[in-house]
C-alpha positions in Angstrom: -14.4 -30.7 -17.9 -13.3 -30.0 -14.3 -11.1 -26.9 -13.9 -7.3 -27.5 -13.6 -6.3 -25.4 -10.6 -2.7 -24.4 -9.8 -1.7 -22.5 -6.6 -2.2 -18.8 -7.2 1.4 -18.0 -6.2 2.6 -19.9 -9.3 0.5 -17.6 -11.5 0.5 -14.2 -9.8 1.1 -12.3 -6.6 0.2 -8.6 -6.3 1.6 -6.3 -3.6 -0.2 -5.8 -0.3 -1.7 -2.3 -0.2 0.3 0.0 1.9 3.0 -2.6 2.8 6.7 -3.2 2.4 8.6 -6.4 3.0 12.1 -7.7 2.8 14.2 -10.9 3.3 17.6 -11.1 5.0 20.0 -13.9 5.8 22.1 -14.2 8.9 24.8 -16.9 9.2 23.2 -18.8 6.3 19.8 -19.0 7.8 17.2 -17.0 5.8 14.6 -15.0 7.8 11.5 -13.2 6.5 10.5 -9.8 7.6 7.1 -8.1 7.0 6.2 -4.5 7.7 2.6 -3.4 7.2 2.4 0.3 7.0 -1.3 0.7 6.9 -4.4 -1.5 6.8 -7.4 -0.2 4.9 -10.9 -1.3 5.8 -14.2 -0.7 4.0 -16.9 -1.0 6.6 -20.7 -1.1 6.1 -23.0 -0.5 9.0 -26.7 -1.3 8.7 -29.7 -1.6 11.0 -32.1 -4.6 11.3 -34.0 -3.4 8.3 -31.0 -3.1 6.1 -30.8 0.6 6.1 -27.4 2.2 6.3 -26.3 3.9 9.5 -24.7 7.2 8.9 -23.0 9.8 11.1 -20.8 7.5 13.1 -17.5 8.8 14.5 -14.1 7.1 14.8 -14.7 6.6 18.5 -17.8 4.5 17.8 -15.6 1.7 16.2 -13.5 -0.9 18.0 -10.9 -2.5 15.7 -8.8 -5.4 16.6 -6.2 -7.5 14.8 -5.6 -11.0 16.2 -7.3 -9.7 19.3 -4.9 -6.7 19.6 -6.7 -3.4 19.9 -5.9 -1.0 17.0 -5.9 2.8 16.9 -7.7 4.2 13.9 -5.4 6.6 12.0 -7.7 8.0 9.3 -11.5 8.0 8.9 -14.0 8.8 6.2 -17.6 8.2 5.3 -19.1 7.6 1.9 -17.3 9.5 -0.8 -15.5 11.8 1.6 -11.7 11.7 1.5 -10.4 10.0 4.7 -8.9 12.4 7.2 -6.6 12.0 10.1 -8.7 11.1 13.2 -7.3 14.1 15.0 -8.8 16.4 12.3 -12.3 14.8 12.3 -14.6 17.2 14.1 -16.8 15.7 16.7 -20.5 15.7 15.8 -23.2 16.0 18.5 -26.0 14.5 16.4 -26.6 10.8 17.1 -26.2 8.3 14.2 -29.3 7.7 12.2 -30.5 5.0 9.8 -30.6 6.4 6.3 -33.0 4.6 4.0 -31.7 4.6 0.4 -33.8 4.8 -2.7 -32.2 2.5 -5.3 -34.0 4.4 -8.0 -32.2 7.6 -7.2 -28.4 7.5 -7.2 -26.7 9.1 -4.2 -24.5 11.9 -4.3 -1.1 -10.2 -22.1 1.2 -12.4 -21.1 0.7 -16.2 -21.4 0.2 -18.3 -18.3 2.0 -21.6 -17.5 -0.3 -23.5 -19.9 0.4 -21.1 -22.8 -3.0 -19.4 -22.7 -3.2 -15.7 -23.2 -4.8 -14.2 -20.1 -4.5 -10.5 -21.2 -5.0 -8.8 -24.5 -3.9 -5.4 -23.2 -0.8 -4.6 -21.2 -1.3 -3.7 -17.6 -1.8 0.1 -17.0 0.8 2.2 -15.3 -1.4 3.9 -12.7 -0.9 7.4 -11.4 -1.8 8.1 -7.7 -5.5 7.7 -7.1 -7.6 10.5 -5.6 -8.3 10.0 -1.9 -12.0 10.7 -2.3 -14.4 8.1 -3.8 -13.4 4.7 -5.0 -11.8 3.0 -8.0 -14.4 0.6 -9.3 -13.3 -2.4 -11.5 -16.2 -4.0 -13.3 -15.5 -7.6 -14.5 -18.1 -8.7 -17.1 -18.6 -12.4 -18.0 -18.6 -12.6 -21.8 -18.2 -16.4 -22.0 -20.6 -18.7 -23.8 -22.7 -18.8 -20.6 -23.8 -15.3 -21.6 -25.4 -15.9 -25.0 -28.8 -15.7 -23.5 -29.6 -12.2 -22.1 -26.2 -10.7 -23.2 -27.7 -7.4 -24.4 -29.7 -7.0 -21.1 -26.6 -7.6 -19.1 -24.8 -4.9 -21.1 -27.7 -2.5 -20.4 -27.5 -3.2 -16.6 -23.8 -2.5 -16.5 -24.2 0.6 -18.6 -26.9 1.9 -16.2 -24.6 1.2 -13.3 -21.8 3.1 -14.9 -24.0 6.1 -15.6 -25.3 6.1 -12.0 -21.9 6.5 -10.4 -21.8 10.2 -10.0 -19.1 11.8 -7.9 -15.3 11.2 -7.8 -15.3 7.5 -8.6 -13.2 6.2 -11.4 -14.2 3.1 -13.3 -12.5 0.3 -15.3 -14.3 -2.2 -17.4 -12.8 -5.7 -18.0 -14.4 -8.6 -19.7 -13.5 -12.2 -19.8 -14.2 -15.6 -21.3 -11.1 -17.8 -21.6 -9.0 -14.6 -21.7 -9.1 -11.3 -19.9 -9.8 -8.2 -22.0 -9.2 -4.7 -20.6 -12.0 -2.9 -22.5 -11.6 0.4 -20.6 -8.7 1.2 -18.3 -9.4 3.1 -15.0 -10.9 6.5 -15.9 -13.3 9.1 -14.7 -14.7 9.4 -18.2 -18.0 7.5 -18.2 -18.4 7.7 -22.0 -15.1 5.8 -22.5 -16.3 3.1 -20.2 -19.7 2.9 -21.9 -17.9 2.5 -25.3 -16.1 -0.4 -23.7 -19.4 -2.0 -22.6 -20.8 -1.6 -26.2 -17.7 -3.2 -27.6 -18.0 -6.5 -25.7 -19.0 -9.7 -27.4 -19.9 -13.1 -26.1 -17.3 -15.8 -26.6 -15.5 -18.8 -25.3 -15.3 -20.9 -22.1 -15.2 -19.2 -18.7 -12.0 -18.6 -16.8 -13.5 -16.4 -14.0 -10.9 -17.0 -11.3 -8.0 -16.4 -13.7 -9.6 -13.1 -14.8 -10.5 -12.1 -11.3 -6.9 -12.7 -10.1 -5.5 -10.4 -12.8 -8.2 -7.8 -12.1 -7.2 -7.8 -8.4 -3.6 -7.3 -9.4 -4.4 -4.3 -11.4 -6.6 -2.8 -8.7 -3.9 -3.3 -6.0 -1.5 -1.0 -7.9 -3.7 2.0 -7.1 -3.8 3.8 -3.8 -7.0 4.5 -1.9 -10.3 2.6 -1.9 -10.8 -0.1 -4.6 -13.7 -2.5 -5.2 -14.3 -5.2 -7.8 -17.8 -5.8 -9.2 -18.2 -9.1 -11.0 -21.1 -9.9 -13.3 -21.1 -13.7 -13.9 -23.7 -15.9 -15.6 -22.4 -19.2 -14.6 -19.6 -21.4 -13.1 -15.9 -21.4 -14.0 -14.8 -24.2 -16.3 -11.3 -23.1 -17.5 -9.3 -21.4 -14.7 -5.9 -22.6 -13.5 -6.2 -21.0 -10.0 -8.5 -22.0 -7.2 -11.2 -19.5 -6.0 -9.8 -19.8 -2.4 -6.5 -18.3 -3.4 -8.2 -15.5 -5.3 -10.4 -14.7 -2.3 -7.4 -14.7 0.1 -5.6 -12.3 -2.3 -8.6 -9.9 -2.3 -8.7 -10.0 1.5 -5.0 -9.3 1.8 -5.2 -6.4 -0.6 -8.3 -5.0 1.1 -10.5 -5.1 -2.0 -14.2 -6.0 -1.5 -15.7 -8.2 -4.2 -19.3 -7.8 -5.2 -20.7 -10.9 -7.1 -23.7 -10.3 -9.3 -25.0 -13.4 -11.0 -28.0 -14.8 -12.7 -30.3 -17.7 -12.1 -28.0 -19.8 -14.2 -25.3 -19.7 -11.5 -27.9 -19.9 -8.7 -28.9 -23.4 -9.8 -25.2 -24.5 -9.7 -24.6 -25.1 -6.0 -20.8 -25.0 -6.1 -20.7 -21.6 -7.7 -23.4 -20.3 -5.4 -21.4 -21.3 -2.3 -18.1 -20.0 -3.7 -19.6 -16.6 -4.8 -21.2 -16.2 -1.4 -18.1 -17.1 0.6 -15.8 -14.9 -1.5 -18.0 -11.8 -1.2 -18.6 -12.2 2.5 -14.9 -12.8 3.3 -13.8 -9.6 1.4 -16.5 -7.4 2.9 -18.6 -7.3 -0.3 -22.0 -8.9 -1.1 -23.4 -11.6 -3.5 -26.6 -11.2 -5.5 -28.4 -13.7 -7.6 -30.8 -12.1 -10.1 -33.8 -13.9 -11.5 -34.6 -11.2 -14.1 -33.2 -8.1 -15.8 -35.0 -6.0 -13.2 -33.2 -7.9 -10.5 -29.8 -7.3 -12.2 -30.5 -3.6 -12.2 -31.5 -3.7 -8.5 -28.3 -5.6 -7.6 -26.2 -3.0 -9.3 -28.2 -0.3 -7.5 -27.4 -2.0 -4.2 -23.7 -2.0 -5.0 -23.9 1.7 -5.8 -25.6 2.5 -2.6 -23.1 0.5 -0.6 -20.2 2.4 -2.2 -21.9 5.7 -1.1 -22.2 4.6 2.5 -19.1 2.7 3.4 -16.9 3.9 6.2 -13.1 4.0 5.5 -11.1 3.0 8.6 -7.4 2.9 8.2 -4.9 1.9 10.9 -1.2 1.2 11.5 -1.0 -2.3 13.1 0.3 -2.7 16.5 3.3 -5.0 17.0 2.3 -8.5 16.0 4.6 -11.5 15.7 2.2 -13.4 13.5 3.5 -13.5 10.0 0.6 -15.7 8.8 -3.1 -15.0 8.6 -4.3 -12.1 10.8 -7.9 -12.0 11.8 -9.6 -8.6 11.8 -12.6 -7.7 14.0 -14.6 -4.5 13.8 -17.3 -3.8 16.3 -19.3 -0.8 17.5 -18.8 0.5 21.0 -21.7 0.9 23.4 -25.0 -0.8 24.1 -26.9 1.5 21.9 -25.2 0.1 18.8 -26.0 -3.6 19.6 -28.8 -3.7 17.1 -26.6 -2.6 14.2 -24.7 -5.0 11.8 -21.1 -4.5 10.7 -19.7 -5.9 7.5 -16.0 -5.8 6.4 -13.2 -8.2 5.4 -12.3 -10.9 7.9 -8.5 -10.6 7.8 -5.4 -10.5 5.6 -2.1 -12.2 5.2 1.1 -10.1 5.0 2.9 -11.1 1.8 6.6 -12.2 2.1 9.3 -10.6 0.0 9.4 -13.1 -2.8 5.7 -12.6 -3.4 6.2 -8.8 -3.8 9.0 -8.9 -6.3 7.0 -9.9 -9.4 3.8 -8.3 -10.4 3.5 -10.1 -13.7 2.1 -13.5 -14.7 4.8 -16.2 -14.4 5.9 -17.3 -17.9 
């Protein structure tokens, strides 16, 4: 049965990271105002062989929004806490390509159709640490996962164990409903218990679950990423993937899609997964075997350890709609390198910021 999609704003709108907005009325004519305090970018830089380029400085990056040059305010690399650019010491050593070894880890409420989308209440998050990232793992436990379910659990468990450092992890699972198996925590054992407690179940409502996961992630300060393990297409969501992808872009949350051969042979899901990952600054992987699943998770882990954090306060911009972001490297010597980040964002109006819960 074809999915019944409703616009995402009828289901959920989260707050834009680091933003504030309000609405006023003058002489009976409403006007909308948006103030974006800070835009957070996760930026990957690689050479022609796919090796990460390390040791870059803030002055090596050119950031523009709608073609307007932006001034980087804070800067960090890997698991370092972002610092004010004025405090970042200049380094004389030129950038170098770092080859990573994937075998060694670097240092609810019902919706409008009456379905229950959440079986745990949303967490009330404290301030996140500035170093590292908050990693939300979304695990497909639908009936698409009956084959190879235990192997998928093992791959996720290995990924959780491999994340050493300041990162915090949450584990969510989904079939028709979303289940928050482990709320965001630095305790790896608590997350592993959540992995072991998952069971395969019903139809797949991936985009419903991903929307709710993004909402939870957006409530935390600092870097956030969502890692989705999906074994097949979505056949039960109410929201379209385009709206989910745009919300992730606006919140500055990269989405990493890890899927199996079952989704690879379904062309619509293949295209959607690829577009959503690319637009948010993440990546999409299609694993043919259990070993490939482990390699995909290792690639995500390596990415998290090598991302640059570029944050800026936007220059005056009259555009209240979609704002395109461009990140390039300055100088001819960097032409051979590749830059990956989100493509833009949409400042959210006041009415979208007022309600963080699912519409009844």
